[in-house]
DRENZAFI-364799 format. One record per residue (C-alpha): residue in one letter; x, y, z; chain. Coordinates in pm, 1 decimal, always signed. Layout:
// residues N
{aa->A | xx->X | yy->Y | zz->Z | ch->A}
...
***
This chain:
// residues 304
{aa->M | xx->+12108.2 | yy->+6521.5 | zz->+10405.7 | ch->A}
{aa->I | xx->+12175.7 | yy->+6293.2 | zz->+10088.1 | ch->A}
{aa->E | xx->+11979.4 | yy->+5955.2 | zz->+10056.7 | ch->A}
{aa->Y | xx->+11954.5 | yy->+5659.2 | zz->+9769.0 | ch->A}
{aa->L | xx->+11618.2 | yy->+5518.4 | zz->+9690.1 | ch->A}
{aa->K | xx->+11554.2 | yy->+5230.8 | zz->+9450.6 | ch->A}
{aa->K | xx->+11225.9 | yy->+5092.2 | zz->+9330.4 | ch->A}
{aa->M | xx->+11253.0 | yy->+4850.9 | zz->+9029.9 | ch->A}
{aa->R | xx->+10917.7 | yy->+4652.4 | zz->+9031.2 | ch->A}
{aa->L | xx->+10550.1 | yy->+4754.5 | zz->+9118.1 | ch->A}
{aa->Q | xx->+10526.2 | yy->+4484.4 | zz->+9355.2 | ch->A}
{aa->E | xx->+10836.7 | yy->+4601.3 | zz->+9547.3 | ch->A}
{aa->S | xx->+10877.0 | yy->+4860.1 | zz->+9820.4 | ch->A}
{aa->I | xx->+11091.1 | yy->+5165.7 | zz->+9785.6 | ch->A}
{aa->T | xx->+11447.8 | yy->+5049.1 | zz->+9946.5 | ch->A}
{aa->R | xx->+11719.4 | yy->+5313.8 | zz->+10086.8 | ch->A}
{aa->L | xx->+12047.4 | yy->+5213.5 | zz->+9963.3 | ch->A}
{aa->G | xx->+12360.1 | yy->+5272.1 | zz->+10164.3 | ch->A}
{aa->T | xx->+12574.4 | yy->+5376.7 | zz->+9847.6 | ch->A}
{aa->L | xx->+12514.4 | yy->+5531.4 | zz->+9496.1 | ch->A}
{aa->K | xx->+12361.4 | yy->+5286.6 | zz->+9234.0 | ch->A}
{aa->P | xx->+12255.7 | yy->+5318.8 | zz->+8875.7 | ch->A}
{aa->R | xx->+11870.5 | yy->+5415.0 | zz->+8824.7 | ch->A}
{aa->C | xx->+11827.4 | yy->+5529.6 | zz->+9167.1 | ch->A}
{aa->W | xx->+11646.3 | yy->+5834.6 | zz->+9316.0 | ch->A}
{aa->I | xx->+11922.1 | yy->+6061.7 | zz->+9494.7 | ch->A}
{aa->R | xx->+11709.7 | yy->+6272.3 | zz->+9723.6 | ch->A}
{aa->V | xx->+11859.5 | yy->+6590.7 | zz->+9880.9 | ch->A}
{aa->V | xx->+11713.7 | yy->+6775.8 | zz->+10169.3 | ch->A}
{aa->D | xx->+11884.5 | yy->+7089.1 | zz->+10292.8 | ch->A}
{aa->P | xx->+12230.3 | yy->+7005.7 | zz->+10197.9 | ch->A}
{aa->N | xx->+12572.4 | yy->+7156.2 | zz->+10353.8 | ch->A}
{aa->E | xx->+12854.8 | yy->+7256.3 | zz->+10211.4 | ch->A}
{aa->D | xx->+13030.7 | yy->+6915.3 | zz->+10172.0 | ch->A}
{aa->E | xx->+12730.2 | yy->+6749.2 | zz->+10053.3 | ch->A}
{aa->I | xx->+12690.3 | yy->+7030.5 | zz->+9755.6 | ch->A}
{aa->N | xx->+13046.5 | yy->+6965.3 | zz->+9682.1 | ch->A}
{aa->Y | xx->+12994.4 | yy->+6593.7 | zz->+9641.8 | ch->A}
{aa->L | xx->+12703.8 | yy->+6648.4 | zz->+9415.5 | ch->A}
{aa->V | xx->+12916.1 | yy->+6902.0 | zz->+9176.4 | ch->A}
{aa->N | xx->+13200.7 | yy->+6670.8 | zz->+9187.2 | ch->A}
{aa->S | xx->+13037.8 | yy->+6328.0 | zz->+9151.2 | ch->A}
{aa->F | xx->+12759.7 | yy->+6436.9 | zz->+8896.1 | ch->A}
{aa->K | xx->+12914.6 | yy->+6703.6 | zz->+8708.6 | ch->A}
{aa->L | xx->+12659.0 | yy->+6958.9 | zz->+8821.1 | ch->A}
{aa->D | xx->+12673.6 | yy->+7346.9 | zz->+8806.4 | ch->A}
{aa->R | xx->+12692.3 | yy->+7484.5 | zz->+9176.3 | ch->A}
{aa->N | xx->+12482.5 | yy->+7800.0 | zz->+9076.5 | ch->A}
{aa->E | xx->+12200.3 | yy->+7566.6 | zz->+8954.2 | ch->A}
{aa->I | xx->+12201.3 | yy->+7374.8 | zz->+9288.0 | ch->A}
{aa->L | xx->+12207.3 | yy->+7690.0 | zz->+9503.3 | ch->A}
{aa->D | xx->+11916.3 | yy->+7842.9 | zz->+9299.2 | ch->A}
{aa->G | xx->+11708.0 | yy->+7498.4 | zz->+9351.6 | ch->A}
{aa->L | xx->+11755.8 | yy->+7585.7 | zz->+9707.5 | ch->A}
{aa->D | xx->+11603.5 | yy->+7921.5 | zz->+9698.1 | ch->A}
{aa->V | xx->+11244.1 | yy->+7946.9 | zz->+9816.2 | ch->A}
{aa->N | xx->+11162.1 | yy->+8243.0 | zz->+9542.4 | ch->A}
{aa->E | xx->+11330.9 | yy->+8069.5 | zz->+9252.4 | ch->A}
{aa->V | xx->+11071.6 | yy->+8084.0 | zz->+8936.4 | ch->A}
{aa->P | xx->+10981.0 | yy->+7768.0 | zz->+8756.2 | ch->A}
{aa->R | xx->+11217.8 | yy->+7674.4 | zz->+8440.6 | ch->A}
{aa->I | xx->+11439.7 | yy->+7435.4 | zz->+8271.7 | ch->A}
{aa->D | xx->+11809.6 | yy->+7470.2 | zz->+8202.0 | ch->A}
{aa->S | xx->+12032.1 | yy->+7214.7 | zz->+7994.5 | ch->A}
{aa->E | xx->+12392.1 | yy->+7148.3 | zz->+8012.0 | ch->A}
{aa->E | xx->+12531.6 | yy->+6841.2 | zz->+7830.5 | ch->A}
{aa->D | xx->+12363.8 | yy->+6518.3 | zz->+7960.5 | ch->A}
{aa->V | xx->+12212.9 | yy->+6706.1 | zz->+8259.2 | ch->A}
{aa->N | xx->+11860.7 | yy->+6872.3 | zz->+8247.5 | ch->A}
{aa->Y | xx->+11759.7 | yy->+7119.3 | zz->+8551.4 | ch->A}
{aa->I | xx->+11391.6 | yy->+7150.5 | zz->+8611.3 | ch->A}
{aa->F | xx->+11303.0 | yy->+7419.5 | zz->+8864.3 | ch->A}
{aa->L | xx->+10950.1 | yy->+7330.8 | zz->+9019.8 | ch->A}
{aa->R | xx->+10708.9 | yy->+7481.5 | zz->+9257.5 | ch->A}
{aa->L | xx->+10421.5 | yy->+7310.3 | zz->+9455.4 | ch->A}
{aa->P | xx->+10193.7 | yy->+7387.7 | zz->+9727.8 | ch->A}
{aa->R | xx->+10293.5 | yy->+7402.8 | zz->+10091.6 | ch->A}
{aa->Y | xx->+10126.9 | yy->+7377.8 | zz->+10406.2 | ch->A}
{aa->G | xx->+10211.7 | yy->+7663.7 | zz->+10667.6 | ch->A}
{aa->G | xx->+10518.9 | yy->+7921.8 | zz->+10663.1 | ch->A}
{aa->E | xx->+10560.6 | yy->+8242.2 | zz->+10522.8 | ch->A}
{aa->F | xx->+10509.5 | yy->+8124.4 | zz->+10151.2 | ch->A}
{aa->A | xx->+10191.6 | yy->+7943.8 | zz->+9992.2 | ch->A}
{aa->T | xx->+10436.5 | yy->+7766.0 | zz->+9767.8 | ch->A}
{aa->D | xx->+10777.4 | yy->+7588.6 | zz->+9790.4 | ch->A}
{aa->S | xx->+11044.9 | yy->+7534.5 | zz->+9524.2 | ch->A}
{aa->F | xx->+11258.9 | yy->+7238.5 | zz->+9448.7 | ch->A}
{aa->L | xx->+11499.5 | yy->+7116.5 | zz->+9181.1 | ch->A}
{aa->F | xx->+11439.3 | yy->+6810.0 | zz->+8957.1 | ch->A}
{aa->I | xx->+11792.3 | yy->+6706.0 | zz->+8784.3 | ch->A}
{aa->L | xx->+11787.6 | yy->+6435.3 | zz->+8488.5 | ch->A}
{aa->T | xx->+12153.9 | yy->+6311.6 | zz->+8461.7 | ch->A}
{aa->K | xx->+12246.4 | yy->+6016.5 | zz->+8225.9 | ch->A}
{aa->N | xx->+12171.6 | yy->+5714.2 | zz->+8479.2 | ch->A}
{aa->N | xx->+11960.3 | yy->+5878.7 | zz->+8789.3 | ch->A}
{aa->F | xx->+11758.9 | yy->+6154.5 | zz->+8876.4 | ch->A}
{aa->I | xx->+11811.7 | yy->+6372.6 | zz->+9183.4 | ch->A}
{aa->T | xx->+11580.8 | yy->+6610.3 | zz->+9382.7 | ch->A}
{aa->I | xx->+11704.1 | yy->+6911.3 | zz->+9567.7 | ch->A}
{aa->S | xx->+11495.2 | yy->+7078.0 | zz->+9834.0 | ch->A}
{aa->R | xx->+11542.2 | yy->+7313.3 | zz->+10117.7 | ch->A}
{aa->E | xx->+11290.9 | yy->+7138.7 | zz->+10320.7 | ch->A}
{aa->N | xx->+11165.7 | yy->+6794.1 | zz->+10346.7 | ch->A}
{aa->L | xx->+10853.0 | yy->+6821.2 | zz->+10087.2 | ch->A}
{aa->G | xx->+10543.9 | yy->+6613.2 | zz->+10179.2 | ch->A}
{aa->I | xx->+10492.1 | yy->+6546.5 | zz->+9796.8 | ch->A}
{aa->L | xx->+10800.9 | yy->+6349.4 | zz->+9742.2 | ch->A}
{aa->D | xx->+10726.7 | yy->+6148.6 | zz->+10081.5 | ch->A}
{aa->Q | xx->+10395.7 | yy->+6076.8 | zz->+9903.5 | ch->A}
{aa->L | xx->+10585.0 | yy->+5947.7 | zz->+9560.8 | ch->A}
{aa->S | xx->+10814.2 | yy->+5731.1 | zz->+9753.7 | ch->A}
{aa->N | xx->+10518.0 | yy->+5541.8 | zz->+9913.7 | ch->A}
{aa->S | xx->+10341.7 | yy->+5508.4 | zz->+9590.3 | ch->A}
{aa->Q | xx->+10283.7 | yy->+5172.6 | zz->+9431.7 | ch->A}
{aa->T | xx->+10342.6 | yy->+5301.1 | zz->+9089.4 | ch->A}
{aa->F | xx->+10664.4 | yy->+5508.5 | zz->+9146.7 | ch->A}
{aa->L | xx->+10940.6 | yy->+5355.3 | zz->+9000.9 | ch->A}
{aa->T | xx->+11315.7 | yy->+5478.7 | zz->+9006.8 | ch->A}
{aa->N | xx->+11459.8 | yy->+5302.3 | zz->+8691.4 | ch->A}
{aa->H | xx->+11229.7 | yy->+5515.6 | zz->+8463.4 | ch->A}
{aa->K | xx->+11339.1 | yy->+5867.5 | zz->+8476.3 | ch->A}
{aa->T | xx->+11076.7 | yy->+6030.7 | zz->+8252.2 | ch->A}
{aa->R | xx->+10787.7 | yy->+5866.9 | zz->+8403.5 | ch->A}
{aa->A | xx->+10914.6 | yy->+5960.6 | zz->+8736.6 | ch->A}
{aa->L | xx->+10920.8 | yy->+6327.1 | zz->+8639.9 | ch->A}
{aa->L | xx->+10591.5 | yy->+6291.1 | zz->+8508.5 | ch->A}
{aa->Q | xx->+10452.9 | yy->+6175.9 | zz->+8813.7 | ch->A}
{aa->I | xx->+10580.9 | yy->+6441.4 | zz->+9012.7 | ch->A}
{aa->L | xx->+10439.7 | yy->+6686.0 | zz->+8783.4 | ch->A}
{aa->A | xx->+10088.6 | yy->+6508.6 | zz->+8799.9 | ch->A}
{aa->H | xx->+10126.7 | yy->+6529.0 | zz->+9183.4 | ch->A}
{aa->I | xx->+10206.4 | yy->+6892.8 | zz->+9162.3 | ch->A}
{aa->S | xx->+9880.8 | yy->+6983.6 | zz->+8959.0 | ch->A}
{aa->K | xx->+9690.3 | yy->+6751.6 | zz->+9157.5 | ch->A}
{aa->S | xx->+9794.5 | yy->+6942.1 | zz->+9483.0 | ch->A}
{aa->F | xx->+9737.8 | yy->+7277.7 | zz->+9326.1 | ch->A}
{aa->N | xx->+9393.8 | yy->+7185.6 | zz->+9232.1 | ch->A}
{aa->F | xx->+9318.0 | yy->+7030.6 | zz->+9576.1 | ch->A}
{aa->N | xx->+9420.3 | yy->+7348.3 | zz->+9759.7 | ch->A}
{aa->V | xx->+9245.8 | yy->+7565.0 | zz->+9516.6 | ch->A}
{aa->N | xx->+8903.0 | yy->+7397.8 | zz->+9559.3 | ch->A}
{aa->K | xx->+8953.4 | yy->+7386.4 | zz->+9913.3 | ch->A}
{aa->I | xx->+8987.2 | yy->+7776.5 | zz->+9931.0 | ch->A}
{aa->L | xx->+8729.5 | yy->+7839.5 | zz->+9713.3 | ch->A}
{aa->K | xx->+8472.5 | yy->+7634.9 | zz->+9909.3 | ch->A}
{aa->E | xx->+8569.7 | yy->+7852.3 | zz->+10223.0 | ch->A}
{aa->V | xx->+8537.0 | yy->+8174.0 | zz->+9999.0 | ch->A}
{aa->K | xx->+8173.8 | yy->+8034.1 | zz->+9899.1 | ch->A}
{aa->K | xx->+8107.9 | yy->+7977.9 | zz->+10255.4 | ch->A}
{aa->D | xx->+8188.7 | yy->+8342.0 | zz->+10352.5 | ch->A}
{aa->R | xx->+8022.4 | yy->+8496.2 | zz->+10054.1 | ch->A}
{aa->R | xx->+7684.7 | yy->+8337.5 | zz->+10181.4 | ch->A}
{aa->N | xx->+7747.2 | yy->+8477.0 | zz->+10503.4 | ch->A}
{aa->I | xx->+7903.6 | yy->+8798.4 | zz->+10401.0 | ch->A}
{aa->L | xx->+7628.6 | yy->+9013.9 | zz->+10625.8 | ch->A}
{aa->N | xx->+7805.6 | yy->+8834.7 | zz->+10914.9 | ch->A}
{aa->L | xx->+8170.1 | yy->+8883.2 | zz->+10824.5 | ch->A}
{aa->N | xx->+8376.3 | yy->+9042.4 | zz->+11101.8 | ch->A}
{aa->S | xx->+8727.0 | yy->+9166.2 | zz->+11094.7 | ch->A}
{aa->K | xx->+8864.1 | yy->+8782.0 | zz->+11158.2 | ch->A}
{aa->D | xx->+8678.9 | yy->+8682.5 | zz->+10877.1 | ch->A}
{aa->I | xx->+8841.2 | yy->+8983.7 | zz->+10624.7 | ch->A}
{aa->L | xx->+9181.6 | yy->+8891.0 | zz->+10753.4 | ch->A}
{aa->D | xx->+9124.9 | yy->+8516.3 | zz->+10662.9 | ch->A}
{aa->L | xx->+9037.0 | yy->+8655.5 | zz->+10288.9 | ch->A}
{aa->V | xx->+9341.4 | yy->+8847.3 | zz->+10288.3 | ch->A}
{aa->K | xx->+9541.2 | yy->+8565.5 | zz->+10350.9 | ch->A}
{aa->Q | xx->+9355.7 | yy->+8343.2 | zz->+10075.1 | ch->A}
{aa->E | xx->+9405.6 | yy->+8615.2 | zz->+9857.1 | ch->A}
{aa->D | xx->+9791.9 | yy->+8598.7 | zz->+9906.6 | ch->A}
{aa->I | xx->+9757.7 | yy->+8227.0 | zz->+9858.2 | ch->A}
{aa->F | xx->+9594.9 | yy->+8271.6 | zz->+9532.8 | ch->A}
{aa->N | xx->+9857.6 | yy->+8550.7 | zz->+9396.1 | ch->A}
{aa->D | xx->+10132.8 | yy->+8303.5 | zz->+9499.9 | ch->A}
{aa->Y | xx->+9966.8 | yy->+8028.1 | zz->+9320.1 | ch->A}
{aa->I | xx->+9943.9 | yy->+8229.9 | zz->+9004.9 | ch->A}
{aa->F | xx->+10284.9 | yy->+8352.8 | zz->+9009.3 | ch->A}
{aa->S | xx->+10373.5 | yy->+7983.8 | zz->+8980.4 | ch->A}
{aa->F | xx->+10111.7 | yy->+7855.2 | zz->+8739.3 | ch->A}
{aa->S | xx->+10219.4 | yy->+8065.0 | zz->+8426.6 | ch->A}
{aa->P | xx->+10594.1 | yy->+7958.7 | zz->+8456.1 | ch->A}
{aa->L | xx->+10485.2 | yy->+7591.2 | zz->+8511.5 | ch->A}
{aa->I | xx->+10266.7 | yy->+7568.5 | zz->+8215.0 | ch->A}
{aa->D | xx->+10559.0 | yy->+7702.5 | zz->+8008.7 | ch->A}
{aa->I | xx->+10783.8 | yy->+7445.3 | zz->+8138.1 | ch->A}
{aa->Y | xx->+10511.7 | yy->+7171.8 | zz->+8039.2 | ch->A}
{aa->N | xx->+10465.7 | yy->+7320.5 | zz->+7688.5 | ch->A}
{aa->K | xx->+10869.3 | yy->+7348.3 | zz->+7664.4 | ch->A}
{aa->L | xx->+10886.3 | yy->+6965.3 | zz->+7750.0 | ch->A}
{aa->L | xx->+10640.3 | yy->+6913.0 | zz->+7454.4 | ch->A}
{aa->K | xx->+10791.3 | yy->+7123.3 | zz->+7191.8 | ch->A}
{aa->S | xx->+11173.1 | yy->+7074.3 | zz->+7258.3 | ch->A}
{aa->K | xx->+11381.8 | yy->+6767.0 | zz->+7266.1 | ch->A}
{aa->I | xx->+11540.8 | yy->+6834.6 | zz->+7582.7 | ch->A}
{aa->I | xx->+11359.5 | yy->+6484.2 | zz->+7703.8 | ch->A}
{aa->Q | xx->+11261.1 | yy->+6210.6 | zz->+7467.0 | ch->A}
{aa->L | xx->+10887.8 | yy->+6169.6 | zz->+7515.5 | ch->A}
{aa->E | xx->+10662.8 | yy->+5876.0 | zz->+7379.5 | ch->A}
{aa->E | xx->+10338.1 | yy->+5967.4 | zz->+7214.1 | ch->A}
{aa->G | xx->+10136.6 | yy->+5867.8 | zz->+7548.9 | ch->A}
{aa->E | xx->+10353.2 | yy->+6057.7 | zz->+7780.1 | ch->A}
{aa->K | xx->+10310.5 | yy->+6394.6 | zz->+7540.2 | ch->A}
{aa->E | xx->+9938.4 | yy->+6342.6 | zz->+7568.4 | ch->A}
{aa->F | xx->+9987.5 | yy->+6334.8 | zz->+7967.3 | ch->A}
{aa->I | xx->+10141.1 | yy->+6641.6 | zz->+7977.3 | ch->A}
{aa->E | xx->+9880.0 | yy->+6800.7 | zz->+7737.2 | ch->A}
{aa->D | xx->+9616.9 | yy->+6695.4 | zz->+7987.6 | ch->A}
{aa->L | xx->+9823.8 | yy->+6844.9 | zz->+8283.5 | ch->A}
{aa->V | xx->+9835.6 | yy->+7182.0 | zz->+8081.0 | ch->A}
{aa->I | xx->+9469.8 | yy->+7159.4 | zz->+8028.4 | ch->A}
{aa->D | xx->+9435.4 | yy->+7083.8 | zz->+8415.3 | ch->A}
{aa->L | xx->+9664.4 | yy->+7401.5 | zz->+8533.9 | ch->A}
{aa->N | xx->+9502.0 | yy->+7627.5 | zz->+8285.4 | ch->A}
{aa->Q | xx->+9151.4 | yy->+7528.1 | zz->+8451.2 | ch->A}
{aa->T | xx->+9313.0 | yy->+7585.4 | zz->+8825.5 | ch->A}
{aa->L | xx->+9467.9 | yy->+7902.8 | zz->+8691.2 | ch->A}
{aa->N | xx->+9112.8 | yy->+8018.4 | zz->+8585.5 | ch->A}
{aa->S | xx->+8983.9 | yy->+7896.7 | zz->+8928.0 | ch->A}
{aa->C | xx->+9234.9 | yy->+8107.1 | zz->+9103.8 | ch->A}
{aa->K | xx->+9136.8 | yy->+8412.7 | zz->+8902.6 | ch->A}
{aa->S | xx->+8789.7 | yy->+8376.3 | zz->+8979.2 | ch->A}
{aa->G | xx->+8839.0 | yy->+8334.0 | zz->+9351.6 | ch->A}
{aa->L | xx->+9052.1 | yy->+8633.0 | zz->+9347.8 | ch->A}
{aa->K | xx->+8787.8 | yy->+8827.4 | zz->+9193.3 | ch->A}
{aa->T | xx->+8510.4 | yy->+8739.4 | zz->+9429.6 | ch->A}
{aa->I | xx->+8756.0 | yy->+8771.3 | zz->+9730.7 | ch->A}
{aa->N | xx->+8820.1 | yy->+9140.8 | zz->+9602.2 | ch->A}
{aa->N | xx->+8415.5 | yy->+9184.6 | zz->+9595.1 | ch->A}
{aa->M | xx->+8364.3 | yy->+9056.0 | zz->+9937.2 | ch->A}
{aa->R | xx->+8658.8 | yy->+9301.8 | zz->+10074.4 | ch->A}
{aa->D | xx->+8495.0 | yy->+9606.0 | zz->+9872.9 | ch->A}
{aa->Y | xx->+8157.4 | yy->+9505.8 | zz->+9985.0 | ch->A}
{aa->Y | xx->+8282.1 | yy->+9475.9 | zz->+10361.6 | ch->A}
{aa->S | xx->+8492.7 | yy->+9817.4 | zz->+10315.4 | ch->A}
{aa->T | xx->+8183.8 | yy->+10018.2 | zz->+10173.1 | ch->A}
{aa->T | xx->+7921.9 | yy->+9862.9 | zz->+10444.4 | ch->A}
{aa->L | xx->+8187.8 | yy->+9960.0 | zz->+10713.6 | ch->A}
{aa->S | xx->+8214.7 | yy->+10291.3 | zz->+10574.4 | ch->A}
{aa->N | xx->+7844.5 | yy->+10338.5 | zz->+10549.4 | ch->A}
{aa->D | xx->+7774.5 | yy->+10235.6 | zz->+10887.3 | ch->A}
{aa->R | xx->+8070.4 | yy->+10483.4 | zz->+11045.4 | ch->A}
{aa->N | xx->+7885.5 | yy->+10748.7 | zz->+10854.4 | ch->A}
{aa->N | xx->+7562.4 | yy->+10668.8 | zz->+10963.0 | ch->A}
{aa->T | xx->+7695.1 | yy->+10637.7 | zz->+11343.4 | ch->A}
{aa->L | xx->+7856.6 | yy->+10999.3 | zz->+11308.9 | ch->A}
{aa->K | xx->+7519.0 | yy->+11126.4 | zz->+11159.2 | ch->A}
{aa->I | xx->+7329.3 | yy->+10994.4 | zz->+11461.6 | ch->A}
{aa->L | xx->+7589.4 | yy->+11153.8 | zz->+11699.9 | ch->A}
{aa->T | xx->+7607.1 | yy->+11503.3 | zz->+11519.3 | ch->A}
{aa->A | xx->+7221.9 | yy->+11497.8 | zz->+11527.3 | ch->A}
{aa->C | xx->+7205.5 | yy->+11424.4 | zz->+11890.4 | ch->A}
{aa->T | xx->+7478.1 | yy->+11689.1 | zz->+11973.3 | ch->A}
{aa->V | xx->+7280.5 | yy->+11965.6 | zz->+11782.2 | ch->A}
{aa->F | xx->+6967.9 | yy->+11869.7 | zz->+11955.0 | ch->A}
{aa->L | xx->+7116.3 | yy->+11857.9 | zz->+12304.6 | ch->A}
{aa->T | xx->+7285.3 | yy->+12180.9 | zz->+12214.0 | ch->A}
{aa->V | xx->+6951.4 | yy->+12410.8 | zz->+12190.0 | ch->A}
{aa->P | xx->+6817.2 | yy->+12313.0 | zz->+12538.3 | ch->A}
{aa->T | xx->+7194.0 | yy->+12376.5 | zz->+12662.8 | ch->A}
{aa->I | xx->+7185.9 | yy->+12714.4 | zz->+12543.0 | ch->A}
{aa->F | xx->+6854.7 | yy->+12810.5 | zz->+12693.2 | ch->A}
{aa->S | xx->+6950.7 | yy->+12673.3 | zz->+13046.4 | ch->A}
{aa->S | xx->+7287.3 | yy->+12851.6 | zz->+13022.9 | ch->A}
{aa->L | xx->+7155.8 | yy->+13192.1 | zz->+12944.1 | ch->A}
{aa->Y | xx->+6876.6 | yy->+13154.0 | zz->+13206.6 | ch->A}
{aa->G | xx->+7111.6 | yy->+13008.1 | zz->+13454.2 | ch->A}
{aa->M | xx->+7331.9 | yy->+13338.2 | zz->+13466.7 | ch->A}
{aa->N | xx->+7293.2 | yy->+13577.7 | zz->+13765.2 | ch->A}
{aa->I | xx->+7174.3 | yy->+13848.3 | zz->+13550.6 | ch->A}
{aa->R | xx->+6830.1 | yy->+14011.0 | zz->+13438.2 | ch->A}
{aa->L | xx->+6687.0 | yy->+13821.2 | zz->+13136.2 | ch->A}
{aa->P | xx->+6398.9 | yy->+13904.0 | zz->+12919.6 | ch->A}
{aa->G | xx->+6054.8 | yy->+13751.8 | zz->+13055.6 | ch->A}
{aa->Q | xx->+6243.3 | yy->+13583.4 | zz->+13365.0 | ch->A}
{aa->N | xx->+5970.3 | yy->+13706.2 | zz->+13602.5 | ch->A}
{aa->L | xx->+5667.2 | yy->+13540.3 | zz->+13391.0 | ch->A}
{aa->S | xx->+5502.0 | yy->+13263.8 | zz->+13561.7 | ch->A}
{aa->G | xx->+5477.8 | yy->+13070.3 | zz->+13227.4 | ch->A}
{aa->M | xx->+5835.0 | yy->+13126.4 | zz->+13100.0 | ch->A}
{aa->F | xx->+5942.3 | yy->+12802.6 | zz->+13134.1 | ch->A}
{aa->W | xx->+5676.0 | yy->+12663.6 | zz->+12891.7 | ch->A}
{aa->I | xx->+5745.4 | yy->+12941.5 | zz->+12670.5 | ch->A}
{aa->L | xx->+6111.1 | yy->+12812.8 | zz->+12649.6 | ch->A}
{aa->I | xx->+6008.0 | yy->+12454.1 | zz->+12630.5 | ch->A}
{aa->G | xx->+5801.9 | yy->+12551.3 | zz->+12329.2 | ch->A}
{aa->I | xx->+6056.9 | yy->+12762.4 | zz->+12147.7 | ch->A}
{aa->I | xx->+6297.7 | yy->+12443.8 | zz->+12208.9 | ch->A}
{aa->F | xx->+6048.7 | yy->+12226.7 | zz->+12029.7 | ch->A}
{aa->L | xx->+6012.6 | yy->+12483.8 | zz->+11804.6 | ch->A}
{aa->I | xx->+6392.5 | yy->+12496.2 | zz->+11688.9 | ch->A}
{aa->W | xx->+6410.6 | yy->+12125.0 | zz->+11711.1 | ch->A}
{aa->F | xx->+6119.8 | yy->+12087.8 | zz->+11449.0 | ch->A}
{aa->L | xx->+6301.1 | yy->+12344.0 | zz->+11216.4 | ch->A}
{aa->V | xx->+6630.8 | yy->+12160.1 | zz->+11268.1 | ch->A}
{aa->F | xx->+6476.9 | yy->+11820.4 | zz->+11176.6 | ch->A}
{aa->Q | xx->+6310.6 | yy->+11964.5 | zz->+10891.0 | ch->A}
{aa->I | xx->+6648.2 | yy->+12103.2 | zz->+10756.0 | ch->A}
{aa->F | xx->+6802.9 | yy->+11765.7 | zz->+10825.5 | ch->A}
{aa->K | xx->+6537.2 | yy->+11567.7 | zz->+10633.5 | ch->A}
{aa->K | xx->+6557.3 | yy->+11814.6 | zz->+10354.2 | ch->A}
{aa->L | xx->+6950.9 | yy->+11795.6 | zz->+10338.3 | ch->A}
{aa->R | xx->+6913.2 | yy->+11390.6 | zz->+10336.1 | ch->A}
{aa->F | xx->+7105.4 | yy->+11395.6 | zz->+10658.2 | ch->A}
{aa->L | xx->+6863.3 | yy->+11185.1 | zz->+10848.1 | ch->A}
***
């Protein structure tokens, strides 16, 4: 799907155009082969770059060819197999283009924003970068709150809670995978002359770099907390299992003693003392004596 969007003034609403016009936003979602050919021929784009932009595993980076700049970005997503999704931002001479595999909510938010204009390509890019940083920060803080809540109730964690922690750990790992190349993109925009930036815009990107680094540190801190919680749960579970096995083993040993005597004196053969009137109580005494000795051995070995 290809649509043309245009907004020139703050007071206006974004307009969907029927045809391509200068200074408009070309928004492309899950293009078919004909639409890809149209983009390649109309805007002199590289087909391989477009296909890379549709790859959900693409790493953030910047490529430049003549008057066209390809900026590959990643942003948080909600649901699905991956915690992040990729899309391609293309700066051409007269327009900017976004290409994604799916309909991204962040672009819907931008299209409804009062401050988003299509006639300023650089500012549009900076707003997208700001939305990405804000989305990452929001999601990371949301997960950290859940992790801290589980940490306060760590004694009551169950298997489902641990599974949720593993999922949150996967999200953090996916975020960290995206942060470093994103920060490299921001720094490259600052240092290179790929895009002409004003002084205020450079300061804006520097602030985004600081925000992303802070969010990255929060992710690493969250990962460490989750790992400690999982280790604690595994250790506790292992100790509980060992204690249960100890109790069952002790019960087996204690029950074996009277079982042996009852088996011996239950056989149809002559046994020592079987005619004594008090033999039953003698056997009971012997059993208790053996129990006492076994208990002392277990206690010395710290088995109980």
